[in-house]
N, C-alpha and C positions, 0 to 999 in steps of 0.2 A: 504494500500500500504506500502511496505517495504521502510523505509527511505533511505536505501542504494541503492535502485534501481534507475538507471539513468533515467532522464526524457527527454533525448535528449541533444542537445548541449547547452552550456551556452548561456544565452540570456541577452540582455540589456532591462531593464524595467524602466519606469518612476515610481517613488515611489507611492505606493497605487493605481496603475492603471494597467490595462491589456494591456498597450501599451507602447512603440512600440513593445516590445517582440521580438526584432530582434536578430537573431543569427549572430553576426558580431563582428568585432574588430575595424573597422574603417569605417567612412562614410564621404566622401568629402563634405564639405559645409553643413552638417546636424547639425544645431544649437541645435535642441532638443536632439538628441542623444549625442552631445558633452556635453550638460549640465548634462548628467547622466554618464559621464565617458568614452565615446567613443572618441578616438583621431581622429582629422580631418587631421592628417599628413599622407600622403600616403607613401607606400613603393615604391621606385623608382628603376627600373632596366634599364640598358642600354644594347642594343644589337646592334652589328655591322651587318648591312645588307650586303649581297653579291649580285653580279649580278644574282645569281640563285634564289633569293627570289622573289616570284611573288605577294604575298599578306600577310597580317596579319589579325588575328582575335582577337578582344577584346570581351570577353563574360562574362556574369555573371555565377555564380555557377549553376544556373538553367539550363543552356545549358550544362555545363561540367558534371553535375550529370549523364546524360544518353548518352552523345556523347563523345567518346574518341577523342583526338586531331588528330590522323591519319584519322579517319572517317570524322571529320570536314574538314580537309584539302582536302580530296578527294571530298567532296560535293562542297566546294568552288571552287576548280579547274575546276569542270564541269559546273560552272555557267558563264553566259555571262557578268554579272555585279554584283556590290556589293549589290544592292537592292534585286536582285533575291537570292543571296547567303544568305543574312540575313533572308529573308523569309523562305527559305528552312531549315536553321538551327533552327530557332525558331519554325517552324511548327513541325519538327521532334522531337525536345525536348518536346514540348507540348504534342504530341501524346504519347511519351514514359512515361512522367510523369503521364498522365491520366491512361494509361494502368497499370502502376505499383502502383500508389497511389490512384486509385479510385476517380478521379475528383479533385485531389489536385495537385497544381503545385507551384513550387518556382518561384522567379523572373526569367524571361526568356528574356534576352536582349542581343543583340550583335551588333557589328560594324565590318564591313569588309572593308578593304582598299586594293585596287589593286595598285600595284606599277608599274611605267612605267620604 
């Protein structure tokens, strides 16, 4: 293998082990990753909600890898509740990961909150 060929994203490794091997820059509350240089300080953003805002979606990169934000919003808007919305988003992301990556999937997690 050519030494200049990239092997994917930079990863965090525990010295002399094949773990955690995570492609990340921060991990809230992860003391093992923190011990090898990952910051446990989150990036924080504030957004002012308007009366037109109906819900928000918090999701891991495993969801956003194959579902664009507009598509996710349309899926959630068609759901009767947050549990159904999360199930539909995670199921769709899983299906697309498997179709594209041949039975490999990243972390697929989400939280949907409907606003009153």
